[in-house]
C-alpha positions in Angstrom: -106.8 65.0 6.7 -109.4 66.8 4.5 -109.2 64.1 2.0 -110.2 61.4 4.5 -113.2 63.4 5.7 -114.5 63.9 2.2 -114.0 60.2 1.4 -115.9 59.3 4.6 -118.8 61.7 3.7 -119.0 60.2 0.2 -119.2 56.7 1.6 -122.0 57.8 4.0 -123.9 59.5 1.2 -123.5 56.5 -1.1 -124.8 54.2 1.7 -127.9 56.2 2.4 -128.8 57.0 -1.2 -127.8 53.7 -3.0 -127.3 50.7 -0.7 -129.9 51.2 2.0 -132.9 51.8 -0.4 -132.0 48.7 -2.4 -131.9 46.6 0.8 -135.3 47.9 1.8 -136.8 47.1 -1.6 -135.4 43.6 -1.5 -136.8 43.1 2.0 -140.2 44.3 1.0 -140.3 42.0 -2.1 -139.3 39.0 0.1 -142.1 39.9 2.6 -144.6 40.1 -0.3 -143.6 36.7 -1.7 -143.9 35.1 1.7 -147.4 36.6 2.2 -148.8 35.2 -1.0 -152.0 33.3 -0.4 -154.6 31.4 -2.4 -157.0 33.7 -4.4 -154.5 36.6 -4.8 -154.2 38.1 -8.2 -150.6 38.6 -9.2 -148.3 39.5 -12.1 -145.1 37.6 -12.8 -141.8 39.2 -13.8 -142.6 38.0 -17.4 -145.8 40.0 -17.4 -148.2 37.0 -17.0 -151.4 37.8 -15.0 -153.1 35.2 -13.0 -154.8 34.1 -9.8 -153.0 32.0 -7.2 -154.5 28.6 -6.7 -151.9 26.9 -4.6 -148.9 28.0 -2.5 -146.0 25.7 -1.7 -142.6 26.5 0.0 -140.9 27.7 -3.2 -143.6 27.5 -5.9 -147.1 28.8 -6.6 -149.7 27.5 -9.0 -151.3 30.2 -11.1 -154.5 30.0 -13.1 -154.0 32.3 -16.1 -157.2 31.3 -18.0 -160.0 28.8 -17.5 -158.4 25.4 -17.2 -154.9 26.8 -17.8 -152.6 26.4 -14.8 -148.9 27.1 -14.6 -146.4 26.6 -11.8 -143.9 29.3 -11.0 -141.2 29.9 -8.5 -142.2 32.4 -5.9 -139.3 34.6 -7.0 -140.9 35.0 -10.4 -143.9 36.9 -8.9 -143.3 40.7 -9.3 -146.4 42.3 -7.8 -149.9 42.1 -6.6 -152.3 42.8 -9.5 -154.7 44.9 -7.4 -151.7 47.1 -6.3 -150.8 47.7 -10.0 -154.4 48.7 -10.7 -154.6 51.2 -7.9 -151.3 52.8 -9.0 -152.7 53.1 -12.5 -155.9 54.8 -11.2 -153.9 57.2 -9.1 -151.9 58.4 -12.1 -155.1 59.0 -14.2 
């Protein structure tokens, strides 16, 4: 009986410390990608910085330099560039 109680507690702890935070992080990332709009400055998962020029259902068009435009999947966008800058300033 004691064994089953310990196993149950381990499963509950595993859920709240491992699975639930990962689900929340994935949900927040999906919400961010859906809220992308023209003019946002973003960073891709490959580290490319750019400004969003166009947003489609599954892709975005980024301007990375003057007259240099690249199309990416929305899933390739990692974060908002202004968010990264504010985190860096907070650490300094």
